C-alpha positions as MATLAB code, in Angstrom:
seq = 'MSPLSPWREELRRLIPRGFLRRDQGDWLFVSDYPRFGGEEETTRSLEAAGYAVQLESGLAHLDAGPEKYRALSASLADAPVLPQEGFLYSLGARLQRNGGETALDSLYLMRMTLKALDAGDLKALERLLPPAVAEAQRKHIPLPKAAGRMILSALNEAEMKRRGSTC';
ca = [
     178.201  246.464   31.468;
     178.621  250.219   31.708;
     175.519  252.173   32.712;
     176.136  254.286   29.585;
     176.001  251.292   27.214;
     172.263  251.493   26.423;
     172.499  255.194   25.578;
     175.670  254.635   23.563;
     173.948  251.889   21.557;
     170.898  254.059   20.934;
     173.055  257.001   19.851;
     175.072  254.770   17.545;
     171.828  253.802   15.786;
     170.758  257.461   15.466;
     174.104  258.799   14.236;
     174.680  257.581   10.668;
     178.387  258.460   10.400;
     181.257  259.677   12.510;
     182.708  258.847   15.861;
     180.875  258.735   19.181;
     183.040  259.092   22.280;
     182.650  259.854   25.938;
     183.074  263.627   26.284;
     185.977  264.917   28.364;
     184.046  268.067   29.294;
     180.587  268.778   30.638;
     178.624  266.559   28.251;
     178.240  262.767   28.181;
     179.275  262.219   24.574;
     180.854  263.987   21.632;
     180.462  263.143   17.947;
     181.720  264.526   14.666;
     178.531  263.651   12.747;
     178.026  267.302   11.657;
     181.097  266.979    9.413;
     179.393  264.372    7.228;
     176.233  266.209    6.175;
     172.645  265.653    7.263;
     173.396  267.561   10.442;
     169.911  269.048   10.869;
     168.093  265.763   10.329;
     170.370  263.854   12.695;
     170.091  266.576   15.325;
     166.271  266.491   15.101;
     166.322  262.685   15.447;
     168.539  262.907   18.519;
     166.384  265.564   20.148;
     163.218  263.590   19.381;
     164.813  260.588   21.109;
     165.352  262.665   24.266;
     168.936  263.871   23.872;
     170.263  267.397   24.266;
     172.577  268.495   21.456;
     174.977  271.418   21.233;
     176.742  271.964   17.909;
     180.133  273.632   18.001;
     183.045  273.725   15.533;
     182.000  270.645   13.551;
     181.286  268.610   16.683;
     178.090  267.687   18.460;
     178.108  267.517   22.245;
     175.399  265.164   23.476;
     173.707  264.531   26.778;
     170.648  262.620   27.838;
     167.632  264.758   28.580;
     166.045  264.890   32.038;
     163.472  262.200   31.193;
     166.226  259.762   30.203;
     168.002  260.406   33.504;
     164.738  259.885   35.391;
     164.103  256.615   33.535;
     167.632  255.432   34.302;
     167.178  256.322   37.965;
     163.855  254.489   38.127;
     165.371  251.389   36.519;
     168.096  250.978   39.139;
     167.427  248.796   42.143;
     169.182  249.312   45.446;
     172.586  247.641   45.397;
     173.438  245.288   48.236;
     175.529  246.935   50.928;
     178.386  244.476   51.239;
     180.961  244.961   53.983;
     183.669  247.117   52.401;
     185.877  249.965   53.425;
     186.744  253.204   51.738;
     185.409  256.673   51.307;
     183.775  256.023   47.947;
     181.926  253.029   49.367;
     180.698  255.122   52.311;
     179.609  257.903   49.980;
     177.780  255.470   47.679;
     175.983  253.885   50.634;
     175.027  257.319   51.965;
     173.671  258.455   48.598;
     171.693  255.244   48.164;
     170.271  255.489   51.681;
     169.582  259.236   51.896;
     169.484  260.456   48.300;
     166.371  261.425   46.451;
     165.070  261.222   42.944;
     167.287  262.629   40.245;
     166.480  266.329   39.893;
     167.493  268.752   37.152;
     169.928  270.433   39.528;
     171.699  267.154   40.271;
     172.199  265.935   36.695;
     175.846  266.986   36.770;
     176.425  264.564   39.660;
     174.804  261.781   37.665;
     176.822  262.702   34.567;
     180.073  262.708   36.544;
     179.261  259.313   38.044;
     178.222  257.795   34.715;
     181.337  258.988   32.900;
     183.743  257.771   35.592;
     182.034  254.378   35.831;
     182.004  254.069   32.044;
     185.750  254.740   32.038;
     186.211  252.225   34.855;
     187.951  254.974   36.823;
     186.831  254.635   40.428;
     189.865  256.630   41.602;
     188.728  259.642   39.555;
     185.228  259.290   40.986;
     186.687  259.123   44.486;
     188.613  262.337   43.781;
     185.895  264.302   41.923;
     182.620  263.313   43.570;
     183.167  264.394   47.215;
     183.730  268.086   46.444;
     180.820  268.062   43.989;
     178.553  266.481   46.617;
     179.710  269.006   49.229;
     178.956  271.880   46.848;
     175.529  270.426   46.060;
     174.755  270.211   49.761;
     175.824  273.813   50.341;
     173.472  274.876   47.542;
     170.680  272.609   48.850;
     170.658  270.567   45.637;
     169.128  267.130   46.184;
     171.640  264.299   45.974;
     170.733  261.549   43.502;
     170.052  258.168   45.027;
     170.766  256.604   41.621;
     174.408  257.743   41.769;
     174.815  255.812   45.022;
     173.201  252.744   43.500;
     175.575  252.853   40.506;
     178.632  253.406   42.699;
     177.755  250.535   45.036;
     177.030  248.222   42.105;
     180.411  249.025   40.535;
     182.254  248.590   43.840;
     180.442  245.321   44.568;
     181.314  244.026   41.103;
     184.975  245.006   41.529;
     185.089  243.356   44.958;
     183.524  240.136   43.664;
     186.082  240.032   40.826;
     188.890  240.624   43.308;
     187.653  237.855   45.595;
     187.177  235.500   42.655;
     190.702  236.093   41.405;
     192.265  235.357   44.799;
     190.585  231.967   45.183;
];
């Protein structure tokens, strides 16, 4: 199950009409609910549920608020560190071991990780995350332990599937 599934399900309940998709930009999701009327009421409901909303050109860009990210981080247990190779695995293990609590400054790292894992695109995460982590370190932004936990969980799951399919 994607780590975004619970938020997607909650948003689907709060948005009466229109599509809900993973955003290709800086937000987690995008919806066209403003095109169907009741925009103000739906936006208030979303904000009351802890989501950030930006309306633009008939679309609503949605992201989880800081408290939702903190709750997600707190709900994740450390993933087992199985013997694997690869840069993404090393980065995930390092984040899990040395990362801290999810801070406001590091939400973009969490968002990037969530969106790539939701898309099942580990290659994109391997390409995008290292420079973002390096930039965060240069700016002294705390690295989120939760991102490492999610990465390791996804890699462990992929490895177990691979091993199961070769037996």
